[in-house]
N, C-alpha and C positions, 0 to 999 in steps of 0.2 A: 504493498501499500503506499507506503513512505520510503522515498528515496533517500530523503536528506532530514534529518533531524536535530541539528546541532549547533554548537554559538560557536561564530566565528574568534577566532583565536586574535584578538590586538592586543599583541604584548604591547603595546607603546600608543596610546590613544592620542594622544599629542598630535601625530602624525596620519592625516588620515589615507594615506597608500599604504598602512596596512593592514586595508581592509582583505579579508580572506579571500586569496588568488580562485580557492575552489568555489566559491559562492558565487563569485561574479560570469566567471567561466561558466559555471550550472543556468545561470538566468541568462546569459547571452546565447548559451544551446537552446534553452527554453526559448526563446523569441524567435530565435532563426527556425527552429522547426514547424513556426506554423504555418499552416496551409490556405486557410479562408478566412478565419476572424479573429481576434482578440480582445479582450476586453480586462480595461484598465483601471482597475479603484486605486485615489491617492487620496487620501486625508487633509492633504496641506503642503503648502508652498514650497515645504522644507522636503517634501519627497520629490518634486519636482528637480528641485536643485539635487538631489541626491544623483538622480538618472541621468541629469545634466553634464555632471561633473565626473561623473565615471563612463561619458558617451553613450550611456544605454539610449539617451533619447536619439540618438543617430543611429543604431541598432534598429531599432521601430521605424524610424522613416525608410531608411534602407530598405526593411523588407514591406514596406508599403510599395516602393516602387519598383521593388524588383517582381513581388505577386501577385501588388492591385489586393491585398488581404484589406478586410472591413477593421477596421480598430475604434473603439468605441472607449473615451476615457471618461472617467467619475474623478472633478478634483474641487477644491475649496479654492474660491478664486481672490487673490487679494493682492495688495500692490508688487511683491517680490516676486510673484510667479506671471505676473502679468507680460513680460518680456520671454519666458520659457516657452508662455502657452499661445504667445504669435507666432514660433517658432513650428510649435505642433499644428495648430488647427485647419493650415493648408493641408494636411496629409490626413487628421482624425477627424473622428466626428466628436465633437467635443462638451462636455455641458457644465458648468460651474453650478457644484452644491455647498450649502452651508450645512456643516455638523456638530452638531450642539453633543462634542465628546468636553470629557474633563480637560483640562490643559494641564498639558506633558511633553516632556522632549519627545518621548517616543510617539514612531509615525509608524502604520501598520499598512502594508503595499499589496495590492492583490493585483495577479494577472490570472485570465483565464485563458486557455486555448483551445479554440475551436468547440469550444462545450464540452469539454472533454477530460479535460485535467486542471491542477493550478499549482502555478507558483506564489507563494506565501511568502515574504518575510516583515521583519520589524527592525528598526533605526531609532537611534536617536541622534541628534543634533545640538551640537553648540558653537557660539565663537571665542577663536580663540583670543586670550587678556593681551590687552591692545597696552604697552605705552608707550608708543610717539603714536600724538598725537593727530602726525599725519594722516599717517596708517588705518588713525580711529576713524578719518573722516571718508575714508576710500576701501570701506571692505570690499572684496573679491571672493568668488568662491572657496580662493586658497587661505584666506580665513577661517573659513570653515572647518568643523571637526564632527564627521560620519564615525556612526559605529552601528552596527550590524550586530543586534541579540539575537537573532535566530531564524533560523529560516527553516523553509519543507516545502518537498514537490508533493502532490498528490492525485491520481487519478480515480481513490474513491467514488464509485458514482453517487452515494449520498449524496456525501460531501458535495460533489460538484454540481450535482441537481440544485440545492441548495443555495449554493450561491450565484449561481449565473440566475436563480429565480428572484434573490435576490437584488441584484445588479438593472437586471431586466425591469424591475419594479420604480426602484428611483429611477431608473434614467427614462423610464415612460411619463414617470408624475412630473418628473422636472422637462422632458417634451412639454406638456401639458400645461404648466406651470410658465413657460417659456411662451408658450402660443397665447397664453390667454391674456400676459405681457403685454404681447405684439397685440393682438386684438382689440385690448382695451386705450393703448396709445393713440390706435388709428380711429377707433372710436369719437375719442377727447380731441380729436384736429378732425373728425367730419362734425362733431357737437360746435367745435369754433365758428368753424367756415359757417354753417346754419343759423348758430341765435347770433353772432355779429354780422356777418357780410351779406346775409342773406336779410336780416332784420333793420339793416342801415338802407336796402336797396328797397323795401319792404314801404320803410318809413317817406323814401322820395316816391313813389310812385303814388301813396296814397295821397301826400302833398297836391300831387298835380293833378289826381282825378278831383282834389276837392274843390281846387281853382278851377277847375274846367267847368266840374256842376254848377260853381257857385255865377260863372259867369252865363251859363244857360238860364237859370233860375233867373237873372237881371234881366235878359234878353227875353226873355216869357212877359216878366211884370212891364214891361216896355211896349210891349206889342199885343195892339189892343185884340188882335184875332189870335191871339194863341200859339202856340206851340206848330208847324208845318208837322205833316205825316214825317219826311225822314229825320226833321231834329228831334221826333219824341221815340222815332228808332233810335237815334242815338244818345240820347238821354237814356233810353233802357240799355244800351248795351254799356255806359258809363256805370248804370246801376249793378248790374251784374257784375263788372270788373270792383266795383268796388267791395261785392260784397265776397267774392273770390278772395281776395285780397285778406279781407277781415278773417276769412275761413284759414289761408297760407299762416298768417302771425298768427294764428290761434294753434296751429299746429305747433308753429316753434315755440310757443310758450308752454306747450304740454312738454314737448322734446328737453326743454329746460328744467322743468318741473320734474322730469324724472331721470334726470343726470344730477340735481338738486339730492335726490332722495337714494340715487347710489350711490354719490360719493360722501355724504356726510356720515361721518362715523361716530360721531358724539352730540347724541339727541339730545336737548334739553326739552324734556318735557316740563310741562306745569297744567295746574289743577284749570282745566278747560270745562264751561256749561254747554249741554250739550243742544237742548231749544235756543241759545243766544248762537249757535255758530248756524244752526238749522235755518232760522229767521234772516240772518248775515248774506247764507247762501242764497236764497231766495231775491232778497233784494237784489243781490249783484243778476241775479239769472234775470228778473224783472225789469233793472233797471238797459240790461243789454237790449231788451226786446224793445224797449221803450225809443231807443237810439239806431236799433236797426231790426225794423222787422216787418218786411215788403210782405208777408202773408196776414198781417194784422190781429197778429194772435198774441193771446193775452192769458194769463194763470188764474184759476183759482183754487187757491192754498189751503189745506185747514193742517193746523197741527193736534193732535189731542194724547195725554196723557192718561194709560188705560187706569190705572190706580189713582182714583182724586185723591188721595189722601199724599199724594206724592208735590211739594212745593216743588215748580220748574226748576229755580234756583238752586237745588237739591240733587240735581240728575247731572253729572258732573262726572270727566274722564279725562284719563293724563295723556295731554296730546300735546299740541303747538298749537302753531295760526294756519298751518295746513289742515286743519280740522275742516274747514270750511269747504277746500277743493272737493271731499268727499260728495258733497252733497250738492257743488256747484256742476259735475260732472254727471249726477244722477238727475237733477232737475233739467237739464240741458238736452240731455238723451230724450227725457219724456217732451220736452217742447218738440225734437228733432222728428221724433214717430209719433205724433201725435196732429192726424189730416185736419181734424176741425180747428177752429178758430179758438176754441177755449179748451184749454188746458187743466185742466183736474189732476192733483197731484193731492194725496192723502198720504199724511204720517201719524202712525201710531208711535209712542214710545209705552214700555212697559216692562216691569222689572223681568229677570230671567238666573234661576239657577243653574249651575251646574254642581252637586255634592253642595259642600256651604260655601261655594265662592258666589255674589252675587256680581251680574251681569247684569245689563240697560241693553235691551233690546228694541232698535228701531226696523220699521218697515216704510219703503217708499214706494208708494205704490199709483201708477197713473193708468189713465184709459186709454190707451193706444191701441195700435195694432198691434202689438204682444211680439213675443218671441215665439216660435218654433222649438219642441224641445230638441231640435238636431243639433239647431244653433247654442243650444245654451251651455252646451261640456264648454267650447273654446270660444267662449264671451270674452274672455276675463285676461285673453291673451293679447298680447301686444301685438300693434298692427294686424288689426282682427278684421280679414279680407272683407267679411261682408257688413263690415261698418258702413254709414252712409261720410261719415268725415275722414279722420285718420285713422280712427280704430286704436287710438291710445286710450281714451277719457276712462273706458272699464277697467285699463290697466291699470292708471292710475288710484282709480277706487282700491281694487284691492292688495297696492302697494302701502296704500296708505293704511287700509283697516287695519292689516299685519303689520303693519309699522307702529300703529297704538295696541299690538297684543290682542286683535279682535279678528274676528272671521264674517265672510261675506259669501252668501249663496243669491242665485238668483230663481224666480217662479211664476206662477201663476197669478196675476189678480183673482180671476175666478176658476179655482179648481178645474182641472183637465179641460181647461177653454181657453187658449193662449191669445184669442183671437179680441177678449175683453180687457185687454191690458195686461201691465207684468208689475213684477214687485220685486224691489229689492230688498231682499234681510239683510241685517248683522248684528253684531252682537260686541260689548267693550266690555272690558271689566271697571266693575264702579267704583270712582275713586273714594279713599278715605275721607270722611268729612274732617 
């Protein structure tokens, strides 16, 4: 099983050249015998320095060039290993890792050849004592003392399989992590473009449309015969353009909110009153309709606390200023999917217990065209395809509800008849007074 299992004989540990030649020859032979792939795991920059000092890196690169073998290297990255890593990267697959190991001078290196056998060793590293100040400022590899403690070679199937399994898991996890970081940076770039540049363009277009629309209105006031047919069509197109721009800006605003939710790590949650937040959301949507409402819709809003002994001021949850966004999105959906001019929205608030834990349950019901059962399953997903708008509104609702340790669901206002309207339900932990 083990061809080698011994300590190197370093009679003079102040001289790095005393590393056992038998050990170096065995490691070199192991590397040269690789036929298809080699996995290497190094715990720190000291390991890379050791491999560089004894030309082992050169052997690895030579094997790559001679046989075109696949080499994977896992190594912790720091300032000392940067130069050596750049030397290797063109020839090997490299993943930097952070190991939470106890601080020690010992380093264990592992080489896996063709997933068949293993060469492993442990080494110490320390610096020579420098009395000359000029030498202290110019450390070289020769100023480092390496000593190999023990080493072994094994082709035991169980040991090799376990080592390969651990290596592959770490490699895959690091690969996924690097991919996630890359995608996050890309999404941040896209977000910056959308939120900044497109937002600026929106403002310019909005101002221009406002000016043109104002000029048309003035022209109409000065013309006793009213607008001509062509002028009316132009005015209609301008109105449509303004409405489309408003929806586009709403998409940008929703993306900003989602980005804020995803990136904000330290939540500063406070006591928030639910009825107050719901009323604020109703006022926001009502004002939006007042300023931009070509269909002439109006909201008929009602809110009721089921148990009358509860004072509305006592119905509180732990949240923050984004609590209103939940209800703004739900109310906006009701307006969007109600075809009649009167948009009825009913709010019910009641106590709800799970075990001994008290929650507040809120249901938001409308009388719109409803949501078929097949569409309910994916309703809260981002960029929901069948939504009239961006498909982000209900994703924001779910994100916020879960942010406040709550749950949200969707159902029919009338049981098993989705065409009579939709009910969104949610629960939040009740805040202690």
